[in-house]
N, C-alpha and C positions, 0 to 999 in steps of 0.2 A: 473462628472455623472459616474457613476459605470454601467458596465456592465447590469444588470440586471434593472437599473432605464433606460436606454437608450432601454433595448428591450420592456420596457411597454411604453416607451414613456414620461415619467413623472420625474420632478427631486426628487431629495431623499427627500428635506423638504414637497414637496407635497404627495409624498408615506408614508411617516410619517402621514402626517394629514390624509390621508384614513386609516391605519391600526388604527391609536387611534382614529377613528370615529368623528374627526373635520370636515372634508369632506365627503360627502358620495360618495360611489363607483357608478359611473354610468353604465346603462345597456352596455353603447359602452367601457366604461374603461372594465367593468368585462368581457366581450367576448375578448378584445385585454389580459389582464392578462391571462386567459384561455389559448388560443391561443398562448400565451408565454409559459404556464408551458408545453404545451404539446410536444413544441418544445424541450425543455430544458430537459425533460425527454428522447426522442428520442436521445439528443446530447449526453446525458451523457448513454447512452445502450451503454454496450460493447459489442465489435464489433462482429461477427461471429466467433466462432472458427474451426479451421480446422480438419479434421478426422487426419491430421499429428499430429497437435499440441496437440491434445485431448490424443492422443498414449505417446509423450512426457513426458506430465503432469504427467500421470498414471504409466510411467516409473521411472519416476524422484521419484515419491510418493513412490514407491516400493523399490526403492535404498534407499531413508529417513529410510523406517521402517528397514530394513536389516541394515542399517548401526547402528540403535538404538540398534536392538539385539545383533549386534556384541559387540558393546562399553558395555550392560550388561555383555555380558557372560565376555569380557577381564578384568573389574571391581570386577567381582565376587570374594567371597575369595578365592573359587577352583582355578583361573585362574591365579592369582598374580604371576607373574616374580619371581622367585628369585634370580634372577642374579642382583648385585648392579648397580644402576644407574652412567653412568660415566659422570662427572662434570669436565667443562674445567678446566684446571688449570690456575696459573698467569703466561705467558710468561719469562722467565727469559733474562734480558739484555745481551746483547753480548756486550763487551767491546773490542775496537779495540786498540794494543800499537803503 
């Protein structure tokens, strides 16, 4: 049984029959489904966010925006570096006599 079939108190085949219209949904089962769905919505709700966490998110978002602006400035045509990029060369092998 899946978590949702356990929560509804039915087996997966019986659930499929209800959804497929083969077996009618009784008022009692409808009440169980409704209660289970309300509980699932509450379980999936995000936890409350503290003022500190909100401030951290706001600052992080600001930093991301500033980094994008900085990257745009550094990669624009006028701001390209004129220095050549240093590339790693091959190491010479040291031969001992």
